[in-house]
N, C-alpha and C positions, 0 to 999 in steps of 0.2 A: 526423681527429678529428670526432666529432659532439658539439657543445656545446649544453647547455641551461641556461637561466636557472633559478635555484632556484624561481621561481614555476611551473615546469612539472612539478614532482614528482608531482602528482596523476595525470598522464597516463603516468608512467613505470613503474608497477608495481614500486616499490622494496621491498626487504626492510626490515622494521621495525628500529628502533634497537637493540632487545634481541638481534637476531640477530647472530651472529659477522660476517656480511657486511653489517650494517646500512648503509643509504643506498646500496646497490648494487642494480642489477637482477640478477635471477638466478632462483632457484626461487620467484619472487615469488607465484605463484598459491597457494601453501600459506598465504599470509598476507593476500592481498588479497581483499576480499569479492566483487569482480566476477568472479572466476574461481577461487574457493577449491577447486573440485573437480578442477582440473587441476594436474598436476605440471610442466607445461612453462613455460619462461621465454620472455620476449620475445626474438625473434631480430631485432636491429636491421637486419640485412640483408634479411630477408624476414619482417616481422611478421605474425602471424596475427591479423588485425583482428576476426575473429569471436570469438576467445578473449580478445583484448585491445582492446576497442573504444575505450577512452580514448586508446590510443596513436596513433590516427589524428589526434587533435587536438594532439599534441605539436609544439611549435614549437622548432626546433633550427637550428643553423648547422653547415654542413659546411666543414671546413678541411683542405686538403691541403698538407702541408709537404714541402719538398725539402731537399736537403743544405744545411746551414748556416742553415736557418730556425730560429726559435724562436717559442714561443707562450706568452703570458701568460694564465693562467686566474685570474680573480678567486676569492676565497675563496667556497666553497660552490657554485660552478658545477659542474654534472654534466658528465662527459665519458666518451665511449665511444671507445676507440682501435681503429682498423682499420689493420693493417700491409699496405701494398701490395707490399712486398718486404722484403729484409734491411734492418734499420735498428737504430739504437742511440738510446736516449733517456736523459736524466738529468733529474731534477726536484729542486726544492728549494722549501721554504716561505719566503716572504719577509715574513712578518708576518700579522697577523690583521685582519679588518675586520668590523664589525657591520652593514655596509650591507645584507646580505640576511638578517639574523637573523629578521625577521618572516616572510619567505617560508619559511624552513626550519622554523620552529616550527609553521606552519600544517600542515605535512606530518608532524608528530610527532617532529621531530628537535630536538636541543638546539643 
């Protein structure tokens, strides 16, 4: 997993809230002013920092899980999943928190 605090969203080239995949990275350059002429998305494994210069400033944590491990993600934290092999995962929501609401709103999300 690559995990980022909600205050990092400006460096992540996220799709806007109105998009069907809002709050996810993806074909973000169609919507982000820094790279609006490109249809490419940020490849977290090999980011093109010329096309996505703010991505170089992204602060993130890398977590590698092994069999039997679990990971708690706070509400609104961004996560990118990389599978290193065959795996299974299950998730559930355990409540809501307003702790990061200010950070999320700064990036245009509710």
